BANU-544353 format. One record per residue: x, y, z of N, C-alpha, C, O in turn. Coordinates in steps of 0.2 Angstrom, whole numbers, padded with zeros to 4 digits, always signed. Layout:
// residues N
XYZXYZXYZXYZ ...
// end
This chain:
// residues 276
+0225+0008-0042+0218+0009-0042+0214+0004-0039+0216-0002-0040 +0211+0005-0037+0209-0001-0030+0201-0007-0032+0196-0004-0032 +0201-0013-0033+0194-0015-0037+0189-0012-0035+0188-0009-0029 +0185-0012-0041+0178-0011-0039+0173-0016-0034+0175-0022-0033 +0169-0015-0033+0166-0017-0027+0159-0021-0033+0160-0018-0039 +0156-0024-0034+0148-0023-0034+0147-0028-0024+0150-0033-0021 +0141-0023-0022+0138-0024-0014+0130-0027-0019+0126-0024-0023 +0129-0033-0016+0121-0036-0015+0119-0039-0010+0120-0044-0007 +0113-0034-0010+0108-0035-0005+0102-0039-0007+0098-0039-0012 +0102-0045+0000+0096-0049-0003+0090-0046+0003+0092-0043+0008 +0081-0048+0002+0078-0051+0004+0080-0061+0006+0083-0065+0002 +0077-0061+0011+0077-0069+0012+0072-0070+0011+0071-0071+0005 +0065-0070+0015+0060-0075+0015+0058-0074+0010+0057-0068+0008 +0057-0080+0004+0055-0079-0004+0058-0078-0009+0056-0079-0015 +0064-0074-0006+0069-0071-0012+0072-0076-0012+0069-0080-0015 +0078-0079-0006+0080-0085-0005+0078-0092-0006+0079-0098-0009 +0075-0090-0001+0068-0096+0002+0063-0097+0001+0059-0092+0000 +0061-0104+0000+0055-0104-0003+0050-0104+0000+0044-0105-0001 +0053-0101+0006+0044-0096+0011+0047-0095+0016+0053-0096+0017 +0042-0092+0020+0045-0087+0027+0050-0092+0033+0049-0098+0034 +0054-0089+0035+0060-0094+0037+0056-0099+0044+0057-0104+0046 +0052-0095+0046+0047-0097+0053+0043-0103+0049+0043-0108+0053 +0041-0105+0045+0034-0109+0044+0038-0116+0041+0035-0121+0039 +0046-0115+0042+0048-0125+0041+0046-0127+0047+0041-0131+0048 +0050-0125+0053+0052-0128+0058+0049-0124+0066+0047-0128+0070 +0051-0116+0066+0047-0112+0072+0039-0116+0072+0037-0120+0077 +0036-0114+0069+0032-0114+0068+0027-0121+0071+0023-0121+0075 +0028-0126+0067+0026-0131+0067+0030-0133+0074+0026-0138+0074 +0033-0133+0079+0036-0132+0083+0033-0130+0090+0034-0132+0096 +0029-0125+0087+0022-0120+0094+0018-0126+0093+0017-0129+0098 +0014-0128+0086+0010-0134+0088+0005-0128+0082-0001-0128+0080 +0008-0126+0081+0002-0123+0075+0003-0121+0067+0009-0121+0064 -0002-0120+0063+0001-0117+0056+0003-0113+0054+0002-0108+0057 +0004-0112+0049+0008-0105+0046+0003-0099+0046+0003-0093+0047 -0003-0104+0044-0009-0100+0046-0011-0098+0049-0011-0092+0049 -0012-0102+0055-0014-0097+0063-0009-0096+0066-0010-0096+0072 -0004-0094+0063+0004-0091+0070+0001-0085+0064-0002-0080+0066 +0002-0085+0056+0003-0076+0053-0004-0074+0055-0005-0068+0054 -0010-0078+0059-0017-0074+0060-0018-0071+0066-0021-0066+0068 -0015-0075+0069-0017-0074+0077-0009-0067+0078-0009-0064+0084 -0004-0066+0072+0000-0061+0076-0002-0053+0070-0001-0047+0070 -0006-0057+0067-0011-0050+0063-0017-0050+0067-0020-0044+0067 -0019-0053+0070-0022-0052+0075-0022-0047+0081-0025-0042+0082 -0015-0050+0086-0010-0046+0092-0008-0040+0088-0006-0036+0092 -0009-0036+0081-0005-0031+0078-0012-0027+0079-0012-0021+0082 -0018-0029+0078-0024-0025+0075-0026-0024+0082-0027-0018+0084 -0027-0029+0087-0028-0027+0094-0023-0021+0099-0023-0016+0103 -0019-0026+0097-0013-0021+0103-0010-0013+0099-0007-0008+0102 -0012-0014+0091-0005-0007+0088-0001-0007+0086+0002-0004+0081 +0001-0013+0091+0009-0012+0089+0011-0018+0082+0008-0023+0080 +0019-0013+0079+0021-0014+0074+0022-0022+0070+0026-0026+0073 +0019-0023+0066+0016-0029+0065+0026-0036+0064+0027-0042+0066 +0029-0033+0063+0038-0034+0063+0040-0036+0071+0044-0041+0073 +0036-0029+0077+0038-0032+0082+0031-0040+0088+0031-0043+0094 +0027-0038+0082+0022-0040+0085+0023-0047+0084+0023-0051+0089 +0026-0050+0077+0028-0057+0074+0033-0061+0084+0033-0065+0088 +0036-0054+0081+0045-0056+0089+0040-0058+0094+0039-0064+0095 +0035-0053+0098+0032-0054+0102+0027-0064+0101+0031-0067+0104 +0023-0067+0099+0022-0071+0097+0026-0077+0100+0025-0081+0104 +0035-0074+0095+0036-0081+0095+0038-0083+0104+0040-0088+0107 +0037-0076+0106+0041-0078+0115+0032-0081+0116+0030-0086+0119 +0029-0078+0113+0024-0081+0119+0019-0086+0115+0014-0089+0119 +0019-0087+0111+0021-0094+0108+0023-0099+0112+0019-0102+0117 +0029-0101+0111+0034-0105+0112+0032-0105+0122+0032-0111+0124 +0032-0100+0125+0030-0101+0132+0023-0103+0134+0020-0104+0139 +0021-0103+0131+0014-0107+0130+0012-0115+0129+0007-0117+0130 +0018-0118+0126+0020-0125+0124+0026-0128+0131+0027-0134+0133 +0029-0121+0135+0035-0123+0137+0040-0127+0134+0042-0132+0135 +0042-0120+0131+0048-0121+0126+0053-0119+0128+0050-0114+0130 +0058-0118+0131+0064-0115+0131+0067-0111+0127+0069-0115+0123 +0069-0104+0123+0065-0101+0117+0070-0100+0116+0071-0094+0115 +0080-0106+0116+0085-0103+0114+0088-0100+0110+0085-0100+0105 +0093-0096+0110+0099-0095+0102+0098-0098+0099+0095-0097+0094 +0102-0108+0102+0102-0113+0099+0095-0116+0098+0093-0120+0093 +0093-0116+0101+0086-0118+0098+0082-0114+0093+0076-0115+0094 +0082-0110+0090+0083-0104+0084+0086-0106+0079+0085-0107+0073 +0090-0106+0082+0097-0107+0074+0095-0116+0072+0095-0118+0066 +0094-0119+0077+0090-0126+0075+0085-0127+0068+0083-0131+0064 +0084-0122+0070+0076-0119+0064+0080-0119+0058+0079-0124+0054 +0085-0114+0057+0086-0113+0050+0088-0119+0047+0088-0119+0041 +0089-0124+0049+0095-0134+0050+0089-0133+0039+0091-0134+0033 +0082-0133+0043+0076-0134+0041+0074-0129+0033+0069-0129+0030 +0079-0127+0034+0077-0120+0027+0076-0119+0020+0080-0114+0018 +0072-0120+0016+0072-0122+0011+0074-0116+0001+0071-0110+0000 +0078-0118-0001+0081-0114-0005+0078-0113-0012+0078-0119-0012 +0076-0111-0017+0075-0108-0025+0080-0112-0026+0085-0111-0023 +0078-0117-0031+0081-0119-0037+0091-0113-0037+0091-0107-0038 +0098-0119-0034+0103-0114-0038+0109-0111-0032+0115-0111-0031 +0101-0107-0027+0103-0104-0022+0110-0105-0016+0113-0101-0013 +0113-0114-0016+0119-0118-0015+0122-0113-0016+0124-0108-0013 +0122-0113-0024+0131-0114-0029+0131-0107-0027+0137-0104-0025 +0126-0105-0028+0126-0096-0032+0130-0091-0033+0132-0088-0038 +0132-0090-0023+0135-0086-0022+0145-0089-0022+0149-0085-0021 +0146-0098-0024+0154-0095-0025+0152-0093-0033+0155-0088-0036 +0149-0097-0037+0147-0094-0046+0146-0087-0047+0148-0083-0052 +0144-0085-0041+0145-0078-0045+0150-0072-0041+0150-0066-0044 +0156-0073-0034+0160-0073-0035+0167-0074-0039+0172-0071-0038 +0167-0080-0043+0172-0082-0043+0171-0078-0054+0175-0078-0058 +0166-0076-0054+0165-0072-0061+0168-0066-0059+0172-0063-0062 +0165-0064-0054+0167-0053-0053+0175-0056-0052+0179-0053-0056 +0178-0062-0048+0183-0061-0049+0188-0064-0057+0194-0064-0058 +0185-0066-0061+0187-0068-0067+0186-0060-0072+0188-0060-0078 +0180-0053-0067+0182-0046-0071+0185-0041-0070+0187-0035-0072 +0187-0046-0064+0188-0040-0058+0186-0032-0055+0187-0026-0055 +0182-0038-0052+0176-0038-0047+0176-0040-0041+0175-0046-0040 +0177-0035-0035+0175-0041-0030+0167-0042-0027+0164-0037-0025 +0163-0047-0028+0159-0046-0025+0156-0050-0014+0158-0053-0010 +0153-0046-0016+0150-0044-0010+0141-0045-0006+0135-0042-0006 +0143-0050-0003+0133-0054+0000+0131-0050+0007+0134-0050+0012 +0126-0046+0005+0123-0044+0012+0116-0045+0013+0113-0042+0009 +0113-0050+0018+0109-0051+0019+0104-0045+0024+0106-0043+0030 +0099-0043+0022+0095-0038+0025+0088-0041+0026+0084-0038+0022 +0085-0046+0031+0081-0047+0031+0075-0042+0039+0076-0038+0044 +0068-0046+0037+0066-0043+0043+0063-0050+0046+0058-0051+0049 +0067-0055+0044+0063-0062+0046+0071-0062+0053+0075-0058+0054 +0072-0069+0059+0075-0071+0064+0081-0067+0064+0081-0067+0058 +0085-0065+0065+0092-0068+0062+0094-0075+0066+0096-0080+0063 +0093-0076+0072+0095-0085+0075+0094-0087+0073+0098-0092+0072 +0086-0089+0068+0085-0094+0063+0091-0094+0057+0095-0098+0056 +0089-0088+0055+0095-0086+0049+0104-0089+0048+0108-0090+0044 +0106-0089+0059+0113-0091+0056+0112-0098+0060+0116-0100+0065 +0108-0101+0058+0109-0109+0055+0108-0112+0049+0109-0118+0048 +0105-0107+0045+0107-0111+0039+0113-0110+0033+0117-0105+0032 +0112-0114+0030+0117-0116+0025+0121-0110+0022+0126-0111+0020 +0118-0106+0022+0120-0101+0018+0124-0095+0019+0128-0090+0016 +0119-0097+0029+0126-0091+0034+0133-0085+0032+0135-0080+0033 +0134-0094+0029+0143-0088+0031+0145-0086+0026+0151-0086+0025 +0137-0085+0018+0143-0083+0011+0140-0074+0012+0140-0070+0008 +0139-0074+0016+0136-0065+0016+0141-0063+0024+0141-0065+0030 +0146-0056+0016+0148-0053+0021+0148-0048+0030+0152-0047+0035 +0140-0048+0028+0133-0046+0035+0125-0050+0034+0121-0052+0030 +0127-0049+0040+0118-0053+0038+0114-0049+0045+0115-0049+0051 +0110-0045+0040+0107-0039+0049+0099-0044+0048+0096-0044+0043 +0096-0047+0053+0091-0045+0054+0087-0043+0063+0089-0040+0068 +0083-0047+0060+0075-0044+0069+0080-0051+0075+0080-0057+0074 +0083-0047+0080+0087-0052+0085+0083-0050+0094+0080-0045+0095 +0085-0054+0097+0081-0056+0103+0086-0052+0109+0092-0055+0109 +0086-0049+0113+0090-0047+0118+0086-0052+0123+0080-0052+0125 +0093-0057+0125+0094-0062+0129+0093-0062+0139+0094-0057+0142 +0091-0066+0142+0092-0064+0149+0091-0072+0150+0086-0075+0149 +0097-0074+0154+0097-0082+0158+0098-0087+0151+0098-0093+0152 +0098-0085+0146+0100-0088+0140+0091-0088+0136+0091-0092+0131 +0085-0084+0137+0080-0083+0134+0078-0077+0132+0080-0071+0135 +0075-0078+0126+0074-0070+0125+0067-0063+0129+0061-0064+0129 +0069-0060+0131+0066-0053+0134+0065-0046+0130+0060-0042+0130 +0068-0046+0128+0066-0041+0121+0070-0040+0115+0075-0043+0114 +0067-0037+0111+0067-0035+0105+0074-0030+0104+0074-0024+0103 +0083-0035+0104+0087-0031+0099+0086-0028+0096+0085-0022+0097 +0084-0031+0088+0084-0027+0081+0078-0029+0080+0075-0034+0081 +0076-0024+0078+0069-0027+0075+0067-0021+0066+0064-0016+0067 +0069-0022+0060+0070-0021+0054+0064-0022+0049+0063-0025+0044 +0061-0017+0053+0054-0018+0047+0053-0015+0040+0051-0010+0042 +0053-0014+0032+0054-0017+0027+0056-0010+0026+0062-0010+0024 +0051-0002+0029+0057+0002+0026+0063+0008+0030+0065+0013+0029 +0066+0001+0036+0069+0001+0040+0076+0002+0037+0082+0005+0039 +0072-0007+0029+0080-0010+0029+0081-0003+0023+0082-0006+0018 +0082+0004+0022+0082+0006+0018+0088+0010+0021+0092+0012+0017 +0090+0010+0029+0096+0009+0032+0103+0008+0029+0108+0012+0029 +0103+0000+0026+0109-0005+0029+0109+0001+0018+0115+0001+0015 +0104+0003+0015+0107+0002+0010+0115+0009+0009+0121+0008+0006 +0114+0013+0013+0118+0017+0018+0123+0013+0023+0128+0010+0020 +0122+0013+0027+0128+0009+0029+0132+0003+0023+0138+0003+0023 +0129-0001+0019+0135-0005+0014+0140-0001+0013+0146-0002+0015 +0136+0005+0008+0141+0012+0004+0145+0014+0007+0150+0016+0004 +0144+0014+0014+0146+0016+0019+0151+0013+0022+0155+0016+0026 +0152+0005+0020+0155+0003+0027+0154+0003+0034+0158+0000+0038 +0147+0008+0036+0145+0005+0042+0143+0001+0045+0137+0001+0047 +0148-0003+0047+0140-0012+0046+0139-0011+0053+0135-0015+0055 +0141-0007+0061+0140-0009+0066+0133-0006+0067+0132-0001+0063 +0127-0008+0070+0120-0002+0069+0119+0001+0074+0115+0005+0074 +0123+0000+0078+0123+0005+0085+0124+0014+0081+0121+0019+0082 +0128+0011+0076+0132+0019+0075+0130+0022+0071+0131+0021+0065 +0126+0028+0073+0120+0031+0070+0125+0039+0067+0125+0042+0062 +0129+0041+0072+0136+0046+0069+0138+0044+0061+0137+0048+0057 +0141+0038+0060+0145+0038+0054+0142+0034+0048+0145+0031+0043 +0137+0034+0050+0131+0031+0044+0126+0037+0042+0122+0037+0037 +0127+0043+0047+0124+0053+0044+0129+0054+0044+0127+0053+0038 +0136+0056+0044+0139+0058+0044+0142+0058+0036+0143+0052+0034 +0144+0065+0031+0146+0065+0022+0154+0061+0024+0158+0062+0028 +0152+0057+0018+0161+0055+0018+0164+0059+0012+0162+0060+0006 +0170+0062+0017+0173+0068+0012+0178+0063+0007+0180+0065+0002 +0179+0057+0010+0184+0052+0004+0182+0047+0002+0186+0042+0001 +0175+0047+0000+0172+0044-0003+0169+0036-0002+0172+0032+0001 +0161+0036-0005+0159+0028-0002+0162+0021-0002+0165+0018-0006 +0162+0019+0002+0165+0013+0002+0167+0008-0006+0172+0006-0009 +0159+0009-0008+0151+0004-0011+0150+0013-0016+0146+0016-0014 +0153+0014-0019+0144+0018-0026+0141+0016-0024+0140+0010-0023 +0136+0020-0024+0130+0019-0026+0124+0015-0030+0118+0013-0031 +0133+0018-0033+0129+0015-0043+0130+0010-0043+0129+0008-0049 +0136+0002-0037+0138-0001-0038+0132-0007-0031+0134-0011-0028 +0126-0003-0032+0125-0009-0028+0117-0009-0031+0112-0006-0034 +0118-0017-0030+0112-0023-0032+0104-0025-0026+0103-0029-0022 +0102-0022-0027+0094-0027-0020+0089-0031-0025+0086-0028-0029 +0089-0037-0023+0085-0042-0024+0081-0045-0017+0083-0048-0012 +0074-0043-0023+0066-0043-0018+0061-0046-0021+0060-0047-0027 +0056-0049-0016+0051-0052-0022+0044-0052-0018+0039-0056-0017 +0045-0044-0016+0036-0042-0016+0036-0035-0014+0040-0031-0014 +0029-0034-0013+0029-0026-0011+0032-0023-0002+0031-0017+0000 +0034-0028+0000+0040-0024+0008+0044-0023+0005+0048-0019+0008 +0048-0026-0003+0056-0021-0005+0056-0018-0011+0060-0019-0016 +0047-0014-0011+0050-0008-0013+0053-0003-0009+0054+0002-0013 +0055-0003-0007+0056+0004-0002+0065+0006-0006+0068+0010-0008 +0068-0004-0003+0072-0001-0003+0072+0000-0012+0075+0005-0014 +0068-0005-0019+0070-0004-0021+0072+0002-0026+0077+0003-0030 +0066+0007-0023+0064+0013-0026+0072+0016-0024+0075+0019-0028 +0074+0015-0019+0080+0018-0017+0087+0019-0021+0091+0023-0023 +0086+0012-0021+0093+0009-0026+0090+0011-0031+0096+0011-0035 +0086+0013-0035+0084+0015-0041+0086+0023-0044+0089+0026-0049 +0083+0025-0035+0084+0031-0036+0094+0035-0038+0097+0040-0040 +0095+0029-0035+0104+0030-0035+0107+0028-0041+0113+0028-0042 +0104+0026-0042+0105+0022-0051+0110+0014-0053+0114+0012-0057 +0107+0010-0046+0108+0004-0043+0105-0001-0049+0103+0000-0054 +0106-0006-0046+0103-0010-0049+0093-0016-0044+0092-0017-0038 +0092-0017-0047+0085-0018-0043+0081-0023-0046+0078-0021-0051 +0080-0029-0044+0078-0036-0045+0073-0040-0044+0076-0045-0045 +0067-0040-0044+0062-0041-0044+0061-0049-0043+0062-0051-0049 +0060-0055-0039+0059-0061-0040+0053-0064-0042+0048-0061-0043 +0054-0069-0043+0044-0072-0044+0046-0078-0045+0050-0081-0049 +0040-0081-0042+0038-0087-0043+0029-0089-0044+0025-0086-0041 +0029-0093-0047+0022-0094-0050+0017-0088-0045+0016-0083-0048 +0016-0089-0040+0011-0090-0034+0011-0081-0035+0007-0077-0034 +0019-0080-0037+0017-0070-0035+0019-0067-0040+0020-0060-0040 +0022-0072-0047+0023-0067-0054+0019-0059-0056+0021-0054-0058 +0011-0061-0053+0009-0056-0057+0010-0049-0053+0010-0045-0057 +0011-0049-0045+0014-0044-0042+0021-0039-0044+0024-0034-0043 +0020-0046-0047+0030-0043-0047+0028-0040-0050+0030-0034-0049 +0024-0040-0056+0027-0039-0064+0022-0033-0062+0018-0033-0066 +0020-0029-0059+0015-0025-0056+0022-0018-0055+0024-0014-0059 +0026-0020-0048+0029-0017-0050+0035-0014-0055+0037-0008-0056 +0038-0021-0056+0042-0020-0063+0038-0011-0066+0039-0005-0067 +0031-0017-0068+0026-0009-0071+0025-0004-0069+0023+0000-0072 +0026-0001-0061+0028+0004-0057+0034+0008-0059+0034+0015-0058 +0037+0006-0061+0046+0007-0063+0050+0006-0055+0056+0008-0053 +0046+0001-0051+0050+0002-0047+0056-0004-0044+0060-0003-0040 +0055-0010-0048+0062-0011-0051+0064-0012-0060+0060-0011-0064 +0071-0013-0062+0075-0013-0064+0074-0018-0070+0074-0018-0076 +0074-0025-0065+0071-0032-0069+0067-0037-0065+0066-0036-0059 +0066-0042-0068+0061-0045-0066+0065-0052-0068+0068-0053-0073 +0066-0058-0061+0065-0064-0065+0063-0070-0062+0058-0069-0058 +0065-0076-0062+0061-0082-0060+0067-0083-0051+0073-0084-0050 +0064-0082-0049+0067-0086-0043+0070-0093-0044+0068-0098-0043 +0077-0091-0047+0077-0100-0049+0089-0096-0052+0091-0094-0057 +0091-0097-0045+0101-0097-0049+0104-0102-0048+0108-0103-0043 +0102-0105-0055+0105-0113-0053+0110-0111-0059+0112-0106-0055 +0114-0110-0064+0118-0110-0069+0118-0109-0078+0120-0113-0082 +0116-0104-0078+0116-0102-0086+0104-0097-0084+0100-0094-0088 +0105-0099-0077+0099-0096-0079+0097-0088-0077+0101-0085-0074 +0091-0086-0080+0090-0080-0081+0093-0072-0076+0094-0066-0078 +0092-0075-0070+0097-0069-0064+0106-0072-0065+0111-0068-0063 +0109-0079-0068+0113-0076-0066+0118-0073-0074+0124-0072-0075 +0112-0073-0078+0115-0068-0086+0114-0062-0083+0118-0058-0086 +0110-0060-0079+0108-0052-0077+0114-0051-0072+0118-0046-0072 +0116-0057-0067+0120-0052-0063+0128-0051-0067+0132-0046-0065 +0130-0057-0074+0135-0056-0076+0135-0048-0079+0139-0044-0078 +0129-0046-0082+0128-0040-0086+0131-0036-0081+0137-0033-0081 +0127-0038-0076+0130-0030-0072+0138-0030-0067+0140-0025-0064 +0140-0033-0067+0147-0036-0064+0150-0033-0072+0152-0027-0072 +0149-0037-0077+0150-0030-0085+0151-0025-0085+0156-0022-0086 +0146-0022-0083+0144-0015-0084+0148-0010-0079+0149-0004-0079 +0152-0015-0072+0152-0010-0066+0161-0013-0069+0164-0007-0070 +0164-0017-0070+0170-0019-0075+0172-0014-0078+0178-0012-0079 +0165-0012-0083+0169-0008-0088+0168-0002-0088+0171+0001-0093 +0165+0003-0083+0164+0008-0081+0170+0011-0076+0172+0017-0076 +0173+0003-0072+0180+0003-0069+0184+0006-0074+0186+0012-0072 +0187+0003-0081+0189+0003-0082+0194+0009-0089+0199+0011-0091 +0183+0011-0089+0187+0022-0090+0188+0023-0090+0192+0026-0092 +0184+0023-0080+0186+0029-0076+0193+0030-0074+0197+0035-0074 +0196+0021-0074+0205+0021-0076+0208+0024-0080+0213+0027-0078 +0205+0022-0087+0210+0024-0092+0208+0034-0093+0211+0038-0097 +0203+0035-0089+0201+0043-0090+0207+0048-0083+0209+0054-0082 +0209+0043-0079+0213+0045-0073+0222+0044-0074+0227+0048-0072 +0222+0040-0079+0226+0039-0082+0232+0045-0085+0237+0047-0084 +0224+0048-0092+0226+0054-0095+0226+0060-0093+0230+0065-0095 +0219+0061-0085+0221+0067-0082+0230+0067-0077+0232+0072-0075 +0233+0061-0077+0240+0062-0076+0245+0063-0079+0251+0062-0076 +0243+0063-0086+0249+0064-0087+0252+0071-0089+0258+0071-0090 
// end
């Protein structure tokens, strides 16, 4: 019998990192504060009617042009090097993978972000993920000219199905919608989602509906908002944004791995009895 897989889906901004990824280097590079940049993005969205994720992508290009900055993929990757994380994130993946291995569960990590994929490519934990999905630019002559992929908060839900089915190519609309007659690569019940707020509610609700594991993470700044999400039964767990050894986050995921391992063991025993 194949080893069970736990697929963990992560939001990034304020879930793994301490703030929005653009705030660390990109926004200072264009001579703005985060409040100025995101304020200008909101104003542009209101005036133009442009969807908010597309608006920030437009503003990144526009503000770089204003400053005479050639916004190459390499420049954006450099911005990823200054990202700061919540406690324990840098060692989290190795620790939780090892615990899964001890219990006979393969752990896979998937990053699904409405942030900028090119910035993510430069961050220190990029290689810890099986797949990384984020907003991405299309380039001509080395500079961004059009959105290649934009992921808003409800569009994140498609990746729940892609991950479950093992359909990683975002251009493949047929396979992700076809019925899996041979079963899912990762059962819906073996998928967890970690997010920090209202922008994660659509994914949390979908995971809950399919009996997976939804985790709301909080800091002192958003503790009440995350508590309300739990009160509204939109996530199953509320945990402090601390991924350190022996933290509540680690304890929760050890319980999740134990649960998956126990179910897989029971299924194997039932199968063995049925084949006698």
